[in-house]
Legacy VTK file of the C-alpha trace (Angstrom):
# vtk DataFile Version 3.0
C-alpha trace
ASCII
DATASET POLYDATA
POINTS 394 float
-96.364 -14.903 -115.648
-92.739 -14.111 -116.345
-89.860 -13.783 -113.897
-87.209 -11.473 -115.293
-83.527 -12.013 -114.729
-83.205 -8.948 -112.514
-86.100 -10.070 -110.326
-84.586 -13.519 -110.007
-81.216 -12.109 -109.029
-82.735 -9.905 -106.351
-84.931 -12.731 -105.082
-82.009 -15.091 -104.632
-79.517 -12.576 -103.241
-77.335 -12.435 -106.344
-75.520 -9.357 -107.538
-76.236 -7.826 -110.931
-73.673 -8.676 -113.600
-72.561 -6.225 -116.260
-69.877 -5.953 -118.900
-70.027 -2.175 -118.738
-72.789 -1.575 -121.262
-76.375 -2.345 -122.132
-77.424 -5.947 -122.616
-79.347 -6.841 -125.755
-82.799 -7.915 -124.502
-84.432 -11.168 -125.483
-88.095 -11.927 -126.046
-89.897 -15.035 -124.855
-87.828 -18.208 -125.024
-90.611 -19.638 -127.145
-89.645 -17.134 -129.821
-85.991 -18.159 -129.801
-84.557 -18.186 -133.309
-83.377 -21.540 -134.675
-81.629 -22.445 -137.908
-79.201 -24.941 -139.415
-77.627 -22.082 -141.393
-74.691 -20.467 -139.602
-75.019 -17.308 -141.692
-78.553 -16.814 -140.397
-77.049 -15.856 -137.018
-75.264 -12.596 -136.339
-71.786 -12.838 -134.873
-72.264 -12.391 -131.106
-70.373 -9.552 -129.501
-70.803 -10.508 -125.849
-73.642 -8.156 -124.886
-76.428 -10.447 -126.060
-78.415 -12.165 -123.328
-77.201 -15.584 -124.466
-73.537 -14.548 -124.404
-73.080 -11.867 -121.762
-71.514 -14.180 -119.186
-69.160 -15.869 -121.667
-65.565 -14.591 -122.160
-65.738 -14.289 -125.949
-61.995 -14.106 -126.571
-61.558 -17.511 -124.973
-63.911 -19.151 -127.498
-60.956 -19.264 -129.917
-63.031 -18.251 -132.918
-65.845 -20.781 -132.548
-68.380 -17.948 -132.490
-67.228 -15.849 -135.445
-66.186 -18.348 -138.106
-62.430 -17.926 -137.738
-62.071 -21.374 -136.164
-61.903 -23.850 -139.021
-61.413 -27.587 -138.682
-57.757 -28.632 -138.554
-58.327 -32.021 -136.932
-61.082 -34.406 -135.953
-62.594 -35.920 -132.847
-62.363 -39.643 -132.221
-65.536 -41.442 -131.150
-65.465 -44.939 -129.680
-68.577 -46.838 -128.568
-68.773 -49.917 -126.368
-71.869 -51.745 -125.198
-75.001 -53.346 -126.618
-76.193 -50.936 -129.291
-76.239 -50.425 -133.045
-73.444 -48.021 -134.005
-73.265 -46.323 -137.397
-71.082 -43.651 -138.951
-73.250 -41.674 -141.344
-72.977 -38.675 -143.635
-74.662 -35.340 -143.357
-77.466 -36.492 -145.667
-78.742 -39.198 -143.305
-82.452 -38.543 -142.748
-82.201 -39.202 -139.001
-79.858 -36.292 -138.361
-81.764 -33.375 -136.882
-84.546 -35.359 -135.207
-83.380 -34.160 -131.807
-83.538 -30.432 -132.452
-82.326 -27.409 -134.392
-79.344 -25.142 -133.496
-80.300 -22.035 -131.560
-76.995 -20.120 -131.631
-74.192 -19.434 -134.057
-71.678 -21.897 -132.576
-74.172 -24.769 -132.720
-74.997 -23.868 -136.322
-71.282 -23.630 -137.149
-70.719 -27.093 -135.705
-73.735 -28.377 -137.643
-72.430 -26.899 -140.881
-68.877 -28.130 -140.330
-69.084 -31.798 -139.322
-68.347 -34.330 -142.070
-69.665 -37.492 -140.436
-71.880 -38.293 -137.471
-72.011 -41.190 -135.043
-75.509 -42.616 -134.549
-76.027 -44.941 -131.571
-79.367 -46.764 -131.613
-80.944 -48.872 -128.892
-83.478 -51.096 -130.715
-87.111 -51.036 -129.664
-88.196 -53.102 -126.673
-84.619 -53.923 -125.675
-82.645 -53.265 -122.487
-78.842 -53.623 -122.671
-77.320 -55.515 -119.771
-74.832 -52.736 -118.983
-74.098 -49.124 -119.839
-73.265 -47.992 -123.365
-70.096 -45.872 -123.250
-69.383 -43.249 -125.892
-65.821 -41.919 -125.507
-65.093 -38.692 -127.381
-61.456 -37.572 -127.648
-60.565 -34.044 -128.674
-58.440 -33.318 -131.757
-55.296 -32.503 -129.767
-53.540 -29.364 -128.554
-53.931 -26.313 -130.849
-56.292 -28.233 -133.157
-59.946 -27.487 -133.982
-62.671 -30.056 -134.626
-66.442 -30.219 -135.022
-68.529 -33.249 -134.147
-72.004 -34.731 -134.136
-73.442 -37.626 -132.117
-77.001 -38.912 -131.941
-78.304 -41.277 -129.258
-81.650 -42.844 -130.223
-83.712 -44.977 -127.851
-86.448 -46.565 -129.938
-89.951 -47.379 -128.676
-90.008 -48.961 -125.209
-86.225 -49.363 -125.125
-84.342 -48.782 -121.856
-80.680 -47.815 -121.734
-77.931 -46.104 -119.750
-75.433 -44.129 -121.838
-72.172 -42.579 -120.616
-70.720 -39.787 -122.763
-67.076 -39.340 -121.783
-65.304 -36.272 -123.214
-61.504 -36.276 -122.951
-58.356 -34.836 -124.470
-57.278 -31.442 -125.771
-58.156 -28.951 -128.461
-61.001 -26.664 -129.475
-64.308 -28.422 -130.024
-67.733 -27.375 -131.281
-70.309 -30.147 -131.294
-73.972 -31.094 -131.270
-75.452 -34.084 -129.453
-78.973 -35.333 -130.116
-81.027 -37.454 -127.742
-84.094 -38.934 -129.398
-86.311 -40.729 -126.871
-89.169 -42.520 -128.610
-92.614 -43.287 -127.182
-92.399 -45.275 -123.956
-88.591 -45.363 -123.979
-86.338 -44.671 -120.993
-82.932 -43.099 -121.597
-80.482 -42.296 -118.811
-77.393 -40.308 -119.765
-74.278 -39.334 -117.814
-72.273 -36.727 -119.743
-68.749 -36.157 -118.371
-66.658 -33.220 -119.590
-63.196 -33.997 -118.250
-60.833 -32.344 -120.717
-57.199 -31.375 -120.382
-56.468 -27.915 -119.010
-56.055 -26.300 -122.460
-59.341 -27.477 -123.991
-62.221 -25.294 -125.148
-65.626 -26.814 -125.818
-68.963 -25.326 -126.818
-71.534 -28.105 -126.944
-75.256 -28.039 -127.711
-77.449 -30.916 -126.578
-80.881 -31.385 -128.117
-83.389 -33.794 -126.537
-86.794 -34.706 -127.945
-89.130 -36.794 -125.792
-91.916 -38.983 -127.163
-95.185 -39.916 -125.509
-94.784 -41.272 -121.952
-90.996 -41.360 -122.327
-88.425 -40.845 -119.560
-85.190 -38.874 -119.974
-82.611 -38.634 -117.178
-79.590 -36.479 -117.939
-76.643 -35.974 -115.566
-74.012 -33.443 -116.665
-70.595 -33.422 -115.002
-68.075 -30.692 -115.838
-64.614 -30.834 -114.287
-61.885 -30.224 -116.871
-61.035 -27.775 -119.631
-60.156 -24.099 -119.813
-63.621 -23.094 -121.028
-66.584 -25.450 -121.299
-70.032 -24.192 -122.261
-72.910 -26.667 -122.540
-76.391 -25.774 -123.799
-79.071 -28.386 -123.114
-82.550 -28.090 -124.638
-85.496 -30.386 -123.935
-88.567 -30.511 -126.165
-91.651 -32.671 -125.779
-93.139 -34.300 -128.883
-96.208 -35.682 -127.098
-97.955 -35.997 -123.741
-96.540 -37.715 -120.688
-92.846 -36.941 -121.152
-90.728 -36.904 -117.989
-87.351 -35.129 -117.958
-84.840 -34.808 -115.126
-81.717 -32.704 -115.623
-79.041 -33.036 -112.957
-75.609 -31.452 -112.958
-72.363 -31.232 -111.013
-69.447 -28.901 -111.741
-66.207 -27.968 -109.979
-64.319 -24.914 -111.237
-60.654 -24.321 -110.406
-58.546 -21.179 -110.785
-59.041 -19.604 -114.203
-61.657 -22.094 -115.386
-64.922 -20.973 -116.984
-67.677 -23.606 -116.731
-71.061 -22.618 -118.138
-74.298 -24.581 -118.198
-77.378 -23.265 -119.962
-80.627 -25.119 -120.352
-84.058 -24.606 -121.811
-86.919 -26.925 -120.920
-89.695 -26.091 -123.385
-93.047 -27.413 -122.190
-95.131 -27.183 -125.340
-97.611 -30.072 -124.859
-99.894 -31.031 -121.936
-99.186 -33.252 -118.938
-95.389 -33.371 -118.961
-92.890 -33.113 -116.112
-89.424 -31.680 -115.601
-87.065 -31.409 -112.664
-83.714 -29.596 -112.724
-81.046 -29.722 -109.997
-77.478 -28.490 -110.533
-74.779 -28.034 -107.895
-71.372 -26.444 -108.296
-68.258 -25.735 -106.258
-65.591 -23.155 -107.060
-62.073 -22.513 -105.798
-59.128 -20.392 -106.855
-58.604 -16.983 -108.381
-60.929 -16.216 -111.329
-62.738 -19.535 -111.146
-66.083 -18.778 -112.777
-69.258 -20.808 -113.139
-72.438 -19.823 -114.957
-75.790 -21.551 -114.650
-78.784 -20.309 -116.633
-81.970 -22.316 -116.181
-84.841 -21.414 -118.508
-88.187 -23.166 -118.177
-90.991 -22.211 -120.541
-94.563 -23.413 -120.070
-96.435 -22.571 -123.230
-100.182 -21.927 -123.387
-100.880 -25.436 -124.682
-98.917 -27.139 -121.879
-101.690 -27.580 -119.335
-100.983 -29.993 -116.496
-97.239 -29.256 -116.442
-95.270 -30.014 -113.280
-91.796 -28.432 -113.106
-89.152 -27.266 -110.648
-85.555 -26.096 -110.966
-82.832 -25.456 -108.390
-79.201 -24.370 -108.571
-76.831 -24.249 -105.601
-73.220 -23.065 -105.565
-70.544 -23.394 -102.898
-67.681 -20.886 -103.096
-64.627 -22.337 -101.385
-62.073 -19.513 -101.728
-61.754 -15.812 -102.379
-61.578 -14.741 -106.019
-64.109 -17.287 -107.324
-67.435 -16.232 -108.798
-70.732 -17.995 -109.498
-73.470 -16.474 -111.676
-76.830 -18.191 -111.306
-80.043 -17.143 -113.060
-83.244 -19.219 -112.971
-85.967 -18.071 -115.370
-89.535 -19.334 -115.318
-92.015 -18.238 -117.972
-95.630 -19.402 -117.710
-98.288 -18.795 -120.357
-101.130 -20.811 -118.781
-102.577 -21.014 -115.292
-103.719 -24.608 -115.707
-100.609 -26.332 -114.320
-99.851 -28.840 -111.590
-96.945 -26.858 -110.193
-93.960 -24.674 -111.067
-91.116 -23.202 -109.080
-87.458 -22.258 -109.062
-84.716 -21.332 -106.635
-81.038 -20.429 -106.585
-78.497 -20.042 -103.796
-74.806 -19.194 -103.707
-72.746 -19.086 -100.535
-69.559 -19.969 -98.714
-68.906 -22.658 -96.137
-71.381 -22.753 -93.317
-69.296 -21.733 -90.297
-71.746 -23.427 -87.950
-71.268 -26.741 -89.733
-67.500 -26.399 -89.515
-67.656 -25.435 -85.839
-69.916 -28.407 -85.097
-67.488 -30.846 -86.733
-64.358 -29.276 -85.243
-65.945 -29.297 -81.789
-66.081 -33.068 -82.123
-62.378 -33.344 -82.754
-62.379 -33.312 -86.565
-59.496 -31.209 -87.979
-60.505 -28.206 -90.087
-59.267 -29.597 -93.427
-61.163 -32.850 -92.910
-64.244 -30.947 -91.788
-64.201 -28.897 -94.994
-63.928 -32.075 -97.052
-66.908 -33.566 -95.249
-69.010 -30.480 -95.987
-68.205 -30.627 -99.702
-68.798 -34.382 -99.851
-72.181 -33.853 -98.247
-72.959 -31.030 -100.678
-72.378 -33.261 -103.714
-73.447 -36.547 -102.121
-77.140 -36.143 -102.919
-76.334 -35.930 -106.621
-73.606 -38.553 -106.816
-75.906 -41.171 -105.328
-78.200 -40.727 -108.328
-75.539 -42.053 -110.722
-76.482 -45.691 -111.208
-73.177 -46.720 -112.821
-70.918 -47.626 -109.851
-67.592 -47.273 -111.694
-68.569 -43.802 -112.925
-69.731 -42.710 -109.484
-66.500 -43.923 -107.877
-64.398 -42.190 -110.524
-66.175 -38.884 -109.932
-65.872 -39.173 -106.156
-62.116 -39.672 -106.576
-61.819 -36.686 -108.915
-63.668 -34.447 -106.474
-61.223 -35.499 -103.764
-58.370 -34.526 -106.094
-59.992 -31.136 -106.684
-60.261 -30.538 -102.940
-56.615 -31.465 -102.439
-55.560 -28.583 -104.707
-56.173 -26.004 -101.999
-56.151 -28.357 -99.060
-59.865 -28.103 -98.509
LINES 1 395
394 0 1 2 3 4 5 6 7 8 9 10 11 12 13 14 15 16 17 18 19 20 21 22 23 24 25 26 27 28 29 30 31 32 33 34 35 36 37 38 39 40 41 42 43 44 45 46 47 48 49 50 51 52 53 54 55 56 57 58 59 60 61 62 63 64 65 66 67 68 69 70 71 72 73 74 75 76 77 78 79 80 81 82 83 84 85 86 87 88 89 90 91 92 93 94 95 96 97 98 99 100 101 102 103 104 105 106 107 108 109 110 111 112 113 114 115 116 117 118 119 120 121 122 123 124 125 126 127 128 129 130 131 132 133 134 135 136 137 138 139 140 141 142 143 144 145 146 147 148 149 150 151 152 153 154 155 156 157 158 159 160 161 162 163 164 165 166 167 168 169 170 171 172 173 174 175 176 177 178 179 180 181 182 183 184 185 186 187 188 189 190 191 192 193 194 195 196 197 198 199 200 201 202 203 204 205 206 207 208 209 210 211 212 213 214 215 216 217 218 219 220 221 222 223 224 225 226 227 228 229 230 231 232 233 234 235 236 237 238 239 240 241 242 243 244 245 246 247 248 249 250 251 252 253 254 255 256 257 258 259 260 261 262 263 264 265 266 267 268 269 270 271 272 273 274 275 276 277 278 279 280 281 282 283 284 285 286 287 288 289 290 291 292 293 294 295 296 297 298 299 300 301 302 303 304 305 306 307 308 309 310 311 312 313 314 315 316 317 318 319 320 321 322 323 324 325 326 327 328 329 330 331 332 333 334 335 336 337 338 339 340 341 342 343 344 345 346 347 348 349 350 351 352 353 354 355 356 357 358 359 360 361 362 363 364 365 366 367 368 369 370 371 372 373 374 375 376 377 378 379 380 381 382 383 384 385 386 387 388 389 390 391 392 393
């Protein structure tokens, strides 16, 4: 069974999106081309399925090879883990996955050293491991590579904190060994001029648990591709996300959960809010259940709240099933404005309109924020959402 993009859009009340010409079709996600070689990919023109929502001119050359490294990112790691800076020839690099688009392959071909963070087997750090990644600076270009490896039966919480300015192409690998539990909070909170195209590759071992929470607030254009693969039975993946787009911002989240072995689970829940002229969010959720993946249990949901005129949210869930022997599978998407009944209810009880709007947005994001088990991170994000709301007096 395959749900096409057009069917999904009609089902969830979304309008068809077009750049004024035909879109290059794509076959099954299981047939998606992958390569470490940047030259193996054609230069995207913006009509391809993977790129049709992305404003290509704002990628600043990351997609066509004209962006060459003029600076470097700075990576700092704190917490109980083994941290190594390694060269491209380190045998561990690539264990998480293989690039599936030209920008990811360009970043792979261009980095000079990688940061490998390892949580030793059968250990559980007392607190979170924080990986702070600073951009190269205004008008500079940099490529980076980070790998987070939770060895067998390890348990860890990792916070990836992206900051600063510049143009960044990077790959992040999450390698979750058999029986390990890895919880990640990835925060993209760049300066207003920053451009980032990031590819995240997760590989889950037998009976492993992977919890990934993506937060996108800053930057001019941020595009994050997250791919989950299962190396053995019993893997459990949860992908959560929160984004808030202001005027002129383009925030894009794409994910592929590839169920290729039996008896694995995945759950995807992303929520976004938008405000201001030309604020644009994109969420593409692809879930593939291959013929061998009997016993799969999966669900994905995206919800968007449009706060002002002139903002736009594109949301496309795709579910492709190649076997009928599954536990369950479903998807949903919804985009709307403030619920007038909610506002009326609150105002009728003496709450001013601006405070009522804040309460609605807090409630919208509250379900997700409560899932962040690092109190200082949760409090920081709650404060930043309040700052976002203050921009238009919501």
